[in-house]
C-alpha positions in Angstrom: -36.2 42.0 18.8 -34.0 44.7 17.4 -30.8 45.3 19.6 -28.4 47.8 20.3 -24.9 48.3 20.9 -24.3 48.9 24.3 -21.0 51.3 25.3 -18.0 50.2 23.2 -16.7 47.1 25.3 -18.9 44.7 22.4 -22.2 44.2 23.9 -25.2 43.8 22.2 -28.8 43.8 24.1 -32.3 44.0 23.1 -33.8 47.2 22.1 -36.3 47.0 24.8 -35.3 46.2 28.1 -37.4 44.7 31.8 -37.0 47.4 34.5 -37.1 45.2 37.6 -38.0 47.8 40.1 -41.3 47.1 40.8 -41.2 43.3 41.2 -39.8 43.7 44.5 -40.0 47.7 46.2 -41.5 50.9 45.8 -44.9 50.4 43.9 -46.3 48.2 46.8 -46.5 44.9 47.7 -45.1 42.7 45.0 -46.1 39.1 43.6 -42.7 37.1 43.3 -44.4 34.5 41.1 -46.1 36.8 39.2 -42.7 38.8 38.4 -40.8 35.6 38.1 -43.4 35.1 35.2 -42.7 38.3 33.6 -39.0 37.7 33.6 -39.4 34.4 31.7 -41.7 35.9 29.4 -39.8 38.8 28.9 -36.7 36.4 28.1 -38.8 34.6 26.0 -39.6 37.4 23.7 -35.9 38.2 23.2 -35.6 40.6 25.9 -31.7 40.5 27.0 -31.5 43.5 29.4 -32.9 43.1 33.1 -32.4 46.4 35.1 -32.4 46.5 38.8 -30.4 48.0 41.5 -29.0 46.8 44.7 -31.1 48.9 46.8 -34.5 47.4 45.2 -36.1 45.5 47.8 -32.9 45.8 49.9 -31.5 43.3 47.7 -34.7 41.1 46.9 -34.8 42.4 43.7 -31.5 41.3 42.4 -32.1 37.3 44.0 -35.3 37.7 42.2 -33.2 37.8 39.3 -31.5 35.8 40.1 -34.0 32.9 40.6 -35.7 34.0 37.4 -32.4 33.1 35.5 -31.8 29.6 37.4 -31.2 26.7 34.1 -31.2 29.2 31.5 -28.4 30.7 29.3 -27.0 33.5 31.6 -24.5 34.9 28.9 -27.7 35.8 26.7 -28.8 38.2 29.4 -26.9 41.8 30.1 -28.2 42.9 33.9 -27.8 46.6 34.8 -27.5 47.5 38.2 -27.5 50.9 39.9 -25.8 51.3 43.3 -25.1 53.7 46.1 -28.7 54.6 47.4 -28.4 54.4 51.0 -31.9 53.2 52.7 -33.1 52.8 56.4 -34.6 49.7 57.8 -38.2 51.1 57.0 -36.8 51.4 53.0 -37.0 55.4 53.9 -33.6 57.1 51.5 -30.8 58.2 53.6 -28.7 59.7 50.4 -25.9 57.8 48.3 -21.9 56.7 48.7 -20.0 56.8 45.9 -16.8 56.3 48.0 -14.3 53.7 46.1 -14.7 51.6 49.0 -18.5 51.5 49.2 -18.5 50.8 45.7 -16.2 47.7 46.0 -18.5 46.6 49.1 -22.2 47.2 46.7 -20.4 45.3 43.9 -19.3 42.4 46.0 -23.1 42.1 47.6 -24.1 42.4 44.0 -22.5 39.8 42.5 -23.4 37.5 45.4 -27.4 38.2 45.2 -27.5 38.0 41.4 -25.2 34.5 41.8 -22.4 35.3 39.0 -18.7 35.9 39.3 -18.3 38.7 36.9 -20.0 42.3 35.7 -18.9 44.4 32.9 -18.3 48.1 33.6 -19.7 50.3 30.4 -18.9 53.5 30.2 -20.9 56.6 28.9 -19.9 57.7 25.3 -17.9 60.7 25.2 
């Protein structure tokens, strides 16, 4: 698998990543067993970047990734998390919130759902 440098923090990721959005939301009903199998197959193929958002499946996607990584070397995987989108109980879009207090809240919930203690902020290249 080809790799790429991600930002300037020294992280290296696979040139291909796995977008996990459809495994929890937005494209119709999700199949959890198939989603887990897909994540496992991607990891076995050398993919080290998993992309999610805290609003995919109202947090379900992060918990799916946590469960898929259970028993595996977590340090080998970079998880990209988008945040800030607000949704109503039926999944409709309400807007976004990027206030500092909201960002701290989104981060706290993502850390808990992902079952990890740290995330690395990657600043865009200038």
